[in-house]
C-alpha positions in Angstrom: -11.2 12.4 -33.3 -14.4 12.3 -35.4 -14.0 8.6 -35.9 -13.5 8.0 -32.2 -16.6 10.1 -31.5 -18.7 8.1 -33.9 -17.4 4.7 -32.7 -18.1 5.7 -29.1 -21.7 6.7 -29.8 -22.4 3.8 -32.1 -21.2 1.4 -29.4 -23.7 2.9 -27.0 -26.5 2.3 -29.5 -25.7 -1.4 -29.4 -26.2 -1.6 -25.7 -29.5 -2.9 -24.5 -29.7 -0.3 -21.8 -29.2 2.6 -24.2 -28.3 6.0 -22.7 -30.4 5.7 -19.6 -27.6 4.4 -17.4 -24.8 6.8 -18.3 -23.9 9.4 -15.6 -25.3 13.0 -15.9 -21.8 14.5 -16.4 -21.1 12.2 -19.3 -24.5 12.8 -20.9 -23.9 16.6 -20.5 -20.5 16.3 -22.2 -21.9 14.3 -25.1 -24.8 16.7 -25.5 -22.4 19.6 -25.7 -20.3 17.9 -28.3 -23.3 17.3 -30.4 -24.3 20.9 -30.2 -20.8 22.0 -31.2 -20.3 19.4 -34.0 -20.5 20.3 -37.7 -20.6 18.0 -40.7 -22.0 15.0 -38.9 -22.9 11.8 -40.8 -26.4 10.4 -40.7 -25.4 7.9 -38.0 -23.9 10.7 -35.9 -27.0 12.8 -36.3 -29.1 9.9 -35.1 -26.9 9.4 -32.0 -27.2 13.1 -31.2 -30.9 12.9 -31.5 -30.9 10.0 -29.0 -28.7 12.0 -26.6 -31.1 14.9 -26.9 -34.1 12.6 -26.3 -32.4 11.3 -23.1 -31.7 14.8 -21.9 -35.4 15.7 -22.5 -36.5 12.6 -20.7 -34.3 13.3 -17.7 -35.6 16.9 -17.6 -39.2 15.6 -17.5 -38.2 13.7 -14.4 -36.7 16.8 -12.8 -33.1 16.0 -13.6 -31.8 18.9 -15.7 -28.4 17.2 -16.6 -28.0 18.9 -19.9 
């Protein structure tokens, strides 16, 4: 499961669009998984930081998805 989690997020990092185009519900789920995760690798930590940043950006625009 952890490997799948990592692959999923790393694949998103390779996209030119980043996290900006994923639906709110999916972003919310990923943010929750990051909050509940323990023992993350450095790559997974970076992905979670990117997710948190996207949540904060959406909140600045009035979209409290997370």
